C-alpha positions as CSV (number, residue, x, y, z in Angstrom):
1,M,35.2,102.5,38.7
2,E,37.7,102.7,35.9
3,I,41.1,103.8,37.3
4,I,44.5,104.4,35.6
5,I,47.7,104.4,37.8
6,A,50.8,106.0,36.2
7,G,53.8,104.6,38.0
8,A,54.2,101.1,39.3
9,G,56.7,101.7,42.2
10,K,55.9,100.8,45.8
11,V,53.0,103.3,46.0
12,G,51.5,102.3,42.6
13,Y,51.8,98.6,43.2
14,H,50.0,98.8,46.6
15,L,47.3,101.1,45.2
16,A,46.7,98.7,42.4
17,K,46.5,95.8,44.8
18,S,44.0,97.5,47.1
19,L,41.8,99.2,44.5
20,S,41.6,96.1,42.2
21,I,39.3,94.4,44.7
22,Y,36.3,96.6,43.6
23,H,37.6,98.5,40.6
24,N,39.0,98.0,37.1
25,I,42.7,99.0,37.2
26,V,45.2,99.8,34.5
27,I,48.7,100.4,35.7
28,I,51.5,101.7,33.5
29,D,55.3,101.8,34.0
30,K,58.3,101.8,31.7
31,N,60.2,99.2,33.7
32,P,59.4,95.8,32.1
33,E,60.5,93.9,35.2
34,T,58.1,95.8,37.4
35,I,55.2,95.3,35.0
36,S,56.0,91.6,34.7
37,K,55.8,91.2,38.5
38,I,52.5,93.0,38.6
39,Q,51.1,90.7,35.8
40,D,52.1,87.7,37.9
41,D,50.8,89.1,41.2
42,L,47.7,91.1,40.5
43,D,44.4,90.9,38.5
44,V,44.9,94.2,36.7
45,M,45.9,95.4,33.2
46,A,49.6,96.1,33.5
47,L,51.1,98.1,30.5
48,N,54.8,98.5,29.8
49,G,55.3,102.0,28.5
50,D,56.1,105.7,29.0
51,V,53.3,107.5,30.8
52,E,54.3,110.7,28.9
53,N,53.7,109.0,25.6
54,P,50.1,109.4,24.4
55,S,50.1,106.1,22.5
56,V,50.5,104.1,25.7
57,Y,46.9,104.9,26.6
58,S,45.4,103.6,23.3
59,S,44.2,100.3,24.8
60,C,42.5,102.0,27.8
61,N,38.8,102.6,28.3
62,K,37.9,106.1,27.0
63,N,36.0,107.0,30.1
64,I,38.1,107.0,33.3
65,D,36.9,107.9,36.8
66,Y,40.4,108.4,38.2
67,F,43.9,109.1,36.8
68,I,46.5,108.7,39.5
69,A,50.1,109.8,38.8
70,V,52.6,108.5,41.3
71,T,55.9,108.1,39.5
72,N,59.0,109.3,41.3
73,S,59.3,112.4,39.1
74,D,57.2,115.5,39.6
75,E,57.8,116.5,36.0
76,V,56.6,113.1,34.6
77,N,53.5,113.3,36.8
78,I,52.6,116.8,35.7
79,I,53.2,116.0,32.0
80,A,51.2,112.8,32.2
81,S,48.3,114.6,33.9
82,L,48.5,117.3,31.1
83,I,48.4,115.0,28.1
84,I,45.8,112.6,29.4
85,D,43.0,115.2,29.0
86,D,43.6,115.2,25.3
87,I,43.3,111.4,25.0
88,L,40.7,110.2,27.5
89,N,37.7,111.5,29.3
90,I,39.0,111.9,32.9
91,K,36.6,112.7,35.8
92,K,39.3,113.3,38.4
93,K,43.1,113.4,38.6
94,I,45.2,112.8,41.7
95,V,48.9,113.6,41.4
96,R,51.8,113.1,43.8
97,L,54.2,116.0,43.9
98,K,57.4,115.9,45.9
99,N,58.5,119.5,45.4
100,N,56.6,121.6,47.9
101,F,57.2,124.6,45.6
102,F,54.0,123.6,43.9
103,I,51.9,124.0,47.0
104,N,51.5,127.7,46.5
105,S,51.5,127.6,42.7
106,S,48.4,127.5,40.5
107,I,49.6,124.5,38.6
108,S,47.0,122.2,40.1
109,Q,44.2,124.5,39.1
110,K,45.6,125.0,35.6
111,L,45.8,121.3,35.0
112,N,42.4,120.6,36.5
113,I,43.9,118.3,39.2
114,Y,41.4,117.2,41.7
115,K,43.9,116.5,44.5
116,S,47.7,117.1,44.8
117,I,49.5,114.9,47.3
118,F,52.4,116.7,49.1
119,S,53.5,114.0,51.5
120,S,56.6,115.6,53.0
121,Y,54.6,118.7,53.7
122,H,51.8,116.7,55.2
123,I,54.1,114.6,57.4
124,A,55.9,117.7,58.7
125,N,52.5,119.2,59.6
126,T,51.6,116.0,61.4
127,L,54.7,116.5,63.5
128,K,53.6,120.1,64.1
129,K,50.2,118.9,65.4
130,L,51.9,116.2,67.5
131,L,54.1,118.8,69.2
132,E,50.9,120.4,70.5
133,F,50.1,117.2,72.3
134,P,53.5,116.3,74.0
135,Y,52.3,113.1,75.7
136,A,50.6,111.7,72.6
137,N,52.1,108.9,70.4
138,N,50.2,110.1,67.3
139,I,47.3,112.3,66.2
140,K,44.9,112.5,63.3
141,E,42.5,115.2,62.4
142,F,38.9,114.7,61.4
143,N,36.1,117.1,60.4
144,N,34.4,119.4,62.9
145,D,37.4,119.9,65.1
146,R,37.6,116.2,66.1
147,I,40.8,114.3,66.5
148,M,42.0,110.8,67.1
149,L,44.9,110.6,69.5
150,S,46.9,107.7,71.0
151,V,48.4,107.7,74.4
152,R,50.1,105.1,76.6
153,V,48.7,104.3,80.1
154,Y,51.2,104.5,82.9
155,N,49.3,106.3,85.5
156,P,48.3,103.7,88.2
157,D,45.0,105.6,88.7
158,Y,43.8,104.0,85.5
159,I,45.5,100.6,85.5
160,G,43.1,97.8,86.4
161,Y,40.0,99.7,85.4
162,N,37.7,98.8,82.5
163,I,37.1,101.0,79.4
164,R,33.6,102.0,80.7
165,E,35.1,103.4,83.9
166,I,38.0,105.1,82.1
167,S,35.6,106.7,79.6
168,K,34.1,108.7,82.5
169,E,37.4,110.7,82.4
170,F,35.9,112.4,79.4
171,E,32.6,113.9,78.5
172,D,30.1,112.3,76.1
173,N,31.8,113.7,73.1
174,V,34.8,111.4,73.4
175,L,35.2,107.7,72.6
176,I,37.9,105.1,73.2
177,V,38.1,103.4,69.8
178,G,41.1,101.2,69.9
179,L,43.7,99.5,72.1
180,E,47.2,98.2,71.3
181,R,48.8,95.7,73.6
182,D,51.8,93.4,73.1
183,K,52.0,94.4,69.4
184,K,48.3,93.5,68.8
185,F,45.6,96.0,68.0
186,F,41.9,95.5,68.7
187,I,38.6,97.3,69.4
188,P,38.0,97.1,73.1
189,S,34.7,96.3,74.7
190,Y,33.4,98.4,77.6
191,S,34.5,95.5,80.0
192,E,38.1,95.4,78.7
193,I,40.5,95.9,81.6
194,V,43.3,98.4,80.9
195,K,46.9,97.3,81.7
196,K,50.1,99.2,82.2
197,G,51.6,100.3,78.9
198,D,48.4,99.9,76.9
199,L,48.2,102.3,74.0
200,L,44.7,103.8,73.9
201,Y,43.1,105.4,70.8
202,I,40.8,108.3,71.8
203,F,38.4,110.0,69.3
204,G,36.3,113.1,69.8
205,D,36.3,116.8,70.6
206,R,39.8,118.3,70.2
207,N,39.6,120.6,73.2
208,I,38.2,118.0,75.6
209,I,40.9,115.5,74.6
210,K,43.7,118.1,74.8
211,D,42.6,119.0,78.3
212,R,42.5,115.5,79.8
213,Y,44.5,112.9,77.7
214,K,47.8,113.6,79.5
215,N,46.3,112.2,82.8
216,F,47.0,108.7,81.5
217,E,50.8,109.3,81.5
218,L,53.0,109.6,84.6
219,Q,54.0,113.2,84.2
220,N,57.4,114.5,85.3
221,P,57.1,117.9,86.9
222,N,60.7,118.5,86.2
223,E,60.5,117.6,82.5
224,K,62.1,120.2,80.3
225,K,60.3,122.0,77.5
226,I,61.5,121.2,74.0
227,K,64.2,123.5,72.9
228,N,67.1,121.5,71.3
229,C,66.3,119.2,68.4
230,I,68.2,116.7,66.4
231,V,67.1,115.6,62.9
232,F,68.7,112.6,61.1
233,G,68.4,113.0,57.4
234,A,68.7,116.1,55.2
235,D,66.6,115.0,52.3
236,R,63.3,116.6,51.4
237,L,61.4,115.3,54.5
238,G,64.2,116.2,56.9
239,I,64.2,119.7,55.6
240,E,60.4,120.1,55.9
241,I,60.5,118.8,59.5
242,S,63.3,121.2,60.3
243,K,61.2,124.1,59.0
244,V,58.4,123.1,61.4
245,L,60.9,123.0,64.3
246,L,62.5,126.3,63.4
247,D,59.1,128.0,63.1
248,K,58.5,127.0,66.8
249,K,61.8,128.8,67.6
250,F,63.6,125.5,68.5
251,E,67.3,125.1,67.9
252,V,67.8,122.5,65.2
253,K,70.9,120.3,64.3
254,I,70.7,118.1,61.2
255,I,73.0,115.1,60.8
256,E,73.5,113.8,57.2
257,R,76.0,111.5,55.6
258,D,75.8,113.0,52.1
259,L,77.8,116.2,51.8
260,D,75.8,117.5,48.9
261,K,72.5,117.2,50.9
262,C,74.2,119.0,53.8
263,E,75.0,121.9,51.5
264,E,71.5,121.9,50.0
265,A,69.9,121.9,53.4
266,T,72.0,124.8,54.6
267,E,71.0,126.8,51.6
268,I,67.3,126.0,51.8
269,L,67.1,126.7,55.5
270,Q,69.2,129.8,55.1
271,G,71.7,128.8,57.8
272,K,69.1,128.8,60.5
273,A,69.8,125.2,61.4
274,I,73.3,123.7,62.1
275,V,73.9,120.9,59.5
276,L,76.6,118.3,60.4
277,N,78.1,116.0,57.9
278,S,78.9,112.6,59.6
279,K,79.4,109.3,57.8
280,Y,79.8,107.4,61.1
281,G,76.7,108.2,63.0
282,W,76.8,110.6,65.9
283,G,78.6,108.9,68.8
284,H,81.7,111.1,68.5
285,L,79.5,114.2,68.1
286,L,77.6,113.8,71.4
287,K,79.8,116.0,73.5
288,E,81.6,117.9,70.8
289,E,78.3,119.3,69.4
290,G,76.2,119.1,72.5
291,L,73.9,116.5,71.1
292,N,73.6,114.8,74.5
293,N,71.6,117.9,75.6
294,A,68.9,117.4,72.9
295,D,65.2,117.3,74.0
296,I,63.9,115.6,70.9
297,L,65.3,113.4,68.2
298,I,63.6,112.7,64.8
299,A,65.0,110.0,62.5
300,S,63.6,111.0,59.1
301,T,65.7,109.0,56.6
302,N,64.3,106.5,54.1
303,N,65.9,103.6,55.9
304,D,63.7,102.2,58.7
305,E,66.5,100.1,60.2
306,Y,68.7,103.2,60.4
307,N,65.9,105.2,61.9
308,I,65.4,102.6,64.6
309,I,69.1,102.4,65.5
310,K,69.3,106.2,65.8
311,C,66.2,106.3,68.0
312,I,67.6,103.6,70.3
313,E,70.9,105.5,70.5
314,G,69.0,108.6,71.4
315,K,67.1,106.9,74.1
316,K,70.3,105.5,75.6
317,A,71.8,109.0,75.5
318,G,68.9,110.2,77.7
319,I,66.8,112.1,75.0
320,N,63.3,112.2,76.3
321,K,61.3,112.2,73.1
322,V,62.4,110.2,70.0
323,I,60.4,109.9,66.8
324,A,60.9,107.5,63.9
325,I,59.6,107.9,60.4
326,N,58.1,104.6,59.2
327,N,58.6,103.9,55.5
328,D,57.9,100.1,55.5
329,R,54.8,98.9,57.3
330,E,56.6,95.7,58.2
331,Y,58.7,97.8,60.7
332,Y,55.7,99.5,62.3
333,S,55.1,97.0,65.1
334,L,58.8,96.8,65.9
335,M,59.0,100.5,66.3
336,H,56.0,100.6,68.5
337,S,57.3,97.7,70.7
338,L,60.5,99.7,71.2
339,G,58.5,102.6,72.7
340,L,59.2,104.9,69.7
341,I,56.7,107.5,68.5
342,V,56.0,106.6,64.8
343,I,55.0,108.9,62.0
344,R,54.2,107.6,58.5
345,G,56.8,108.0,55.8
346,E,56.2,109.6,52.4
347,K,55.2,106.5,50.4
348,I,52.9,105.2,53.1
349,D,51.4,108.6,53.6
350,T,50.8,109.0,49.8
351,Y,49.2,105.5,49.6
352,Y,46.7,106.2,52.5
353,S,46.0,109.7,51.3
354,I,45.0,108.6,47.9
355,L,42.9,105.7,49.2
356,E,41.1,108.0,51.6
357,N,40.3,110.5,48.8
358,I,38.9,107.8,46.5
359,N,36.8,106.2,49.3
360,A,35.4,109.6,50.2
361,D,34.0,109.8,46.8
362,S,32.1,106.6,47.4
363,F,30.0,108.2,50.1
364,I,31.9,106.4,52.7
365,T,34.9,108.2,54.3
366,Q,37.7,106.0,55.4
367,K,40.7,106.8,57.7
368,R,43.3,104.3,58.9
369,Y,45.1,104.4,62.2
370,C,47.6,102.3,64.3
371,G,49.8,101.7,61.3
372,G,46.8,100.8,59.1
373,R,45.6,98.1,61.4
374,G,42.6,100.2,62.6
375,I,40.0,101.8,60.4
376,A,37.3,104.5,60.9
377,L,34.4,104.5,58.4
378,S,31.8,107.1,58.3
379,K,28.7,107.7,56.1
380,K,26.3,110.7,56.1
381,I,22.6,109.9,56.0
382,S,21.1,111.6,52.9
383,E,17.5,112.4,52.3
384,E,17.2,109.3,50.0
385,S,18.3,106.9,52.8
386,K,15.9,104.2,53.6
387,C,16.8,104.3,57.3
388,I,15.4,107.8,58.0
389,N,12.9,107.6,60.9
390,K,14.0,104.0,61.5
391,T,16.2,102.5,64.1
392,I,19.4,101.1,62.5
393,S,19.4,97.4,62.5
394,V,23.0,96.5,63.4
395,P,23.6,92.7,62.9
396,Q,25.4,90.9,65.7
397,K,28.2,90.0,63.3
398,V,28.8,93.8,62.8
399,R,28.7,94.4,66.6
400,D,31.2,91.6,67.1
401,V,33.9,93.4,65.2
402,A,33.1,97.1,65.3
403,Q,31.9,100.0,67.5
404,V,28.9,101.7,65.8
405,H,27.9,105.3,66.7
406,I,25.8,108.1,65.4
407,I,26.9,111.7,65.3
408,R,24.0,114.2,65.3
409,D,24.2,117.9,65.6
410,N,27.9,117.5,66.4
411,E,27.1,115.2,69.4
412,F,27.6,111.5,69.8
413,V,24.6,109.2,70.1
414,K,26.3,106.1,71.5
415,D,23.4,103.7,71.9
416,V,22.2,103.3,68.3
417,K,19.7,100.6,69.3
418,E,17.4,103.2,70.8
419,V,17.6,106.0,68.3
420,D,15.8,106.6,64.9
421,C,18.0,108.0,62.1
422,E,17.5,111.5,60.8
423,E,18.7,113.2,57.7
424,G,22.2,114.6,58.2
425,D,23.2,112.0,60.8
426,T,26.6,110.5,60.4
427,I,27.1,106.8,61.1
428,M,30.6,106.0,62.3
429,L,32.3,102.6,62.7
430,F,35.6,101.8,64.3
431,S,37.1,98.4,63.6
432,E,40.2,96.4,62.6
433,S,41.1,97.0,59.0
434,Q,40.8,93.3,58.1
435,Y,37.0,93.8,58.3
436,D,36.9,96.9,56.1
437,D,35.3,95.2,53.0
438,F,32.6,93.5,55.1
439,L,31.8,96.7,57.0
440,E,31.7,98.9,53.9
441,K,29.3,96.5,52.2
442,W,27.0,96.7,55.2
443,L,27.1,100.5,55.2
444,Y,26.3,100.5,51.5
445,Q,23.5,98.0,51.7
446,E,21.8,99.2,54.9
447,L,22.3,102.9,54.8
C-alpha cells in the first residue's frame, strides 16, 4: 500500500519503521534533524517540510491508500487532513486528536476521516474496564463480547498444575493464550506447569472469565472496596482518568508539580477533585492530606521513571492497588517485574491503534498484548476461500510457535486437525510478536 505519515515524532517514526516492511511509506516533518535521522535509519521517503503546505506533497504518488496525521498539534493534523483531499486521491485518513472535545463533534465526518484516535480517552476507558475486574492486571476487548485478561497466580490450588488441568476451571469458550514468567513471555503448551506468580493471559467469553478468573488470586476477605484515589499528573490523561474515577463516585486527589496545570484541572473537573500542587512529591502530604488512606494510586505522567517511583512509594505506604502509565516500551518489563499494573501511555496506544486499524483492512485483524510481546491474529473465512470444506493444514513450524483455533457460531473449535472449514469461520492464532510476519504470510497464503 501507499501510505503518507504526517509527523515524524516518536509515533510517526515507529509507524514508518513497522509499516515500511510491507508498504511504501512517505513521512513528512518540518524538523530537519528528525528527517535526517529517518533517512539514515529507515528505508522510506522522508521529506522535510510543513504538512500544512500543499507543495510538500508534490513528489508523492497521486493515489494514496492511507494518510496518517500524527503531529503533536490537533490543529495541524486537522488542516493537513483537510488540504490533502484537494491534492491527492486518498482512500482513508487516520488522524490523532488529543483534545477530546472533538469526540462528540462532527469534524471527523465533515473531513471524511476514516478513524480518529483519541488516546487519552481510550486509556481512561481501559482503566474503567479494568476497575470492573479488580484482580486483573490488564484487559482488552475483542468482538462478540470476548475479552483477554491477565491475572497472576498466587492461589496454591493452581500452582504445580499444568495448563490443561487449569483450563478445566473454565468452560470450552475460554483459552489460556499466554504466560509471563521472570520477565519472559511465551505461548504455553498444555503440559506447561504453572508456578507461583505466573501471569496468565486468558481469552474468551467475558462473563465466564469475569465469574472465575479471580480464583487464581489469594483473595483477602477484609480487602476494602475502592473509595479514595490518588492520581499523579494533571495533564490531559490525568484529567480523563480522574473523570472516570469521579463517575464511579470515588474521592479523587490529584498531585501535580505545575501550578497552571493544577488550576486548569480544577476548572475542567469543576472542583469535584482535590488538586494538590507539590514540587517535592508527596511524602509530606501523606498524613496532612490523608493520602496514606488511599485505596488506589495511578501514576499518569509522561515520565516513566517518575511513575515507577511514585508507584513504589505508594506500595510502601500500604496502598493496595497501584497502576503505572507506560510511555516507553523499554520500561514495560521493569514495571511488570515490580508487580505494578501497567496501562499503555498515549503514544504507545496511538501507535498500536493505528497499526491494528491498518491491519484490519488487510483481512487479518491484529491485536497486541503483554506490552506488545504477544500477538493475536484472526482472519474470517470468506466464500472465496480455498479451504472451505477442507481441514486446515497447519505446518509443524506454525504449531511450534502459535496456538491455532477456529471460532464457529461463536464457539471455539480447539482441535483444528479434525474439523473442516466453513464459510464464516474465524481462524485465530496466538503467538509471540516476533513471529507476526511469518504467521501473517501463512494466513494469507493458506486461507
